[in-house]
C-alpha positions in Angstrom: 52.6 -40.9 -9.5 54.3 -44.2 -8.7 53.9 -46.9 -11.7 51.2 -49.6 -11.1 54.2 -52.0 -11.5 56.1 -50.4 -8.4 52.5 -50.6 -6.5 52.0 -54.4 -7.3 55.3 -55.0 -6.1 55.2 -53.3 -2.9 51.7 -55.2 -2.0 53.4 -58.4 -3.0 56.4 -57.6 -0.7 53.8 -56.8 2.2 52.1 -60.1 1.6 55.2 -62.0 1.7 56.4 -60.2 5.2 52.7 -60.9 6.6 53.3 -64.5 5.9 56.4 -64.9 7.7 56.4 -66.3 11.1 58.7 -65.9 13.9 62.2 -64.4 13.2 65.3 -64.6 15.0 68.2 -62.5 14.5 71.5 -63.8 14.3 73.0 -66.9 12.7 72.8 -70.5 13.2 76.4 -71.9 13.0 78.0 -75.3 13.4 81.0 -74.9 15.8 83.8 -77.2 17.0 85.3 -76.8 20.5 88.6 -77.7 22.4 87.9 -79.1 25.9 90.2 -78.4 28.9 91.9 -81.8 29.2 95.5 -81.3 28.3 96.0 -84.8 26.7 92.8 -84.8 24.7 93.2 -85.2 21.0 91.3 -81.6 20.4 94.3 -79.9 22.0 96.8 -80.8 19.2 94.9 -81.5 16.1 92.1 -79.1 15.0 90.7 -81.7 12.8 89.9 -83.7 15.9 88.2 -81.0 17.7 84.7 -81.9 19.7 81.5 -81.2 17.7 80.3 -79.8 15.5 77.6 -78.3 17.8 74.9 -76.1 16.6 75.1 -72.5 18.0 73.2 -69.3 17.8 75.3 -66.3 17.5 73.8 -62.7 17.6 74.3 -59.2 18.9 72.8 -58.0 22.2 73.6 -54.3 22.6 77.2 -54.1 21.9 78.0 -57.8 22.6 78.1 -60.9 20.9 76.4 -63.7 22.3 76.5 -67.5 21.6 74.2 -70.1 22.9 74.9 -73.8 22.2 71.7 -75.4 20.8 70.6 -79.1 21.0 70.3 -81.0 17.5 66.3 -80.7 18.3 66.3 -76.9 19.1 68.4 -76.1 15.7 66.1 -78.2 13.6 62.9 -76.5 15.5 64.2 -73.0 15.0 66.1 -73.4 11.8 63.2 -71.9 10.0 63.2 -68.7 12.1 66.5 -67.9 11.1 65.5 -68.3 7.5 62.4 -66.2 8.1 64.6 -63.3 9.8 66.8 -63.5 6.4 63.9 -63.4 4.2 62.6 -60.6 6.0 65.7 -58.7 5.6 65.9 -59.2 2.0 62.4 -57.9 1.7 62.7 -54.8 3.8 65.8 -53.9 1.5 64.0 -54.7 -1.7 61.1 -52.2 -0.3 63.5 -49.6 0.6 65.4 -49.6 -2.9 61.7 -49.9 -4.5 60.7 -46.8 -2.3 63.8 -44.5 -3.3 63.2 -45.6 -7.0 59.3 -44.3 -6.7 60.8 -41.2 -5.0 63.1 -40.4 -7.5 60.4 -40.9 -10.4 57.8 -38.9 -8.4 60.6 -35.9 -7.9 62.0 -36.4 -11.3 65.4 -37.1 -9.9 67.7 -39.6 -11.7 68.5 -42.3 -9.8 72.6 -42.9 -9.4 73.5 -46.0 -11.3 75.5 -48.6 -9.4 79.1 -48.9 -10.6 80.1 -51.2 -13.2 83.1 -53.1 -13.1 
């Protein structure tokens, strides 16, 4: 049987997941760009590119898509990216906890992480 501590942590993880709001996949990044004007300073000096502009980058199927956001959109949806990141952390922890509990229940020795 799984330990009381494992069950307690599972309940904590599930409670935290239930409190998360919307979760946006991908990343919110600041990007700089070059324009198409040949004489513009952005063409010859990487330090003088246009921007930075907030951009949402994510995978849709087999393709990476990028959408430039306004500053207001980046501020409004920033927490959604943080929620998605936290959700991935919690799911990873729940999976590791589940593997640990299974190993304990079955009497298997868990592989130890490589030490450097």
